[in-house]
N, C-alpha and C positions, 0 to 999 in steps of 0.2 A: 427765148428771144425770138427764134424763128416762128414759133406758134403765135406769139403776140403779134408779129408782123403779118402773119397770114390772116389773123382774125380782124385786123384793121382794114383789110382790103375787101372789096365787094366780090361776090362770087363771079361777077362778070369780068373781073380782072384776070381770071385764070382760064386756060383751055380746058375742055371737058375731061381730058385724060388726067390732069392734075386734080380736078375736083373729085373724080372717081377714086383716085389714090388716097386722098385725105378724108373724104366724107362718105365712104361706102362701107358695106360689110363684105369682107372677102373670106374665102376659105383657102387655107394654105396646107400643102402636103409637107409634113415635117418628118421625112424618113419613114413613111408608113402610117404615121398618125396624122389625123386631120384636125386642124385647129380652126375654129371660127374666130374672127376678129371683128369686133363691133366698135363703133365710135359712139361714145356717150356725150352727154352735155355736161358742161362744167362752167364755173365762174372763177376768174382769177382775181384775188384781192391783193393789191400791191400798194405800197406806200413807202416813203422815205423816212427813215428813223433819225432820231437825234441821239448822239452818243450819251449814254448814262440814263436815258429815259426807258421806261418799261411799257409795253403795249400788250393789249389783249384783243384778239379778234373775237367777235360775238356774232351770233346769227339769231334770227327770229322769223316766225311765220306770220306774226301779226303786228310787229313793231311795238308790242307792249311788254312781252316777256322775252328776255334775252338769255341765251345760253352761251357759255364760254366754249370756244373752238380751239382745241389744242392747248399748248403750254403758253405761259407768259413769254413774250419776246423781248430780249434786252437789245436796245438800240445801239448801233455802232456807227451811225452816220451813213449807212448804206441802204439801198432799197431792199425790202422784204417782199417776196412774192409767194403766195400760197394758193393752191387750187382746191376747190371744193366741188364735189359731184352735185349736180342738180337733177340727176336722173330720177324720174318718177316723183318729182316734187313740183306741185303747181306754182308755188312761189316761195321765195326765201330771201330775206333781207340780211345785209351784212353791215357791220360797223366796226371801227377800230377805236378803242378807248385807251387813254393813258392809264396805266395800272400802277398800283402801289408796289414797290420793290418787294420781291419775295424773300 
């Protein structure tokens, strides 16, 4: 929820210290070990389900051939939210289809 709120705002809405915290690469000292933290790119697919309906998220790089992403989702009347990495992908399209019950 917080991430979605942040993404809806312009980068001009935040002071530089907040932008650096959320959108930079930092090195942390974890008790003698050094860990690099990077921020990658992702897309959030979200939709409201209908109870008793089944849904399948699919992706494609050309909008002709579609690949199932994850398991079939059974609707319960609530919103479903799934994140997909888009790191190192020039383009990727997503859709949600009504699926046949498993």
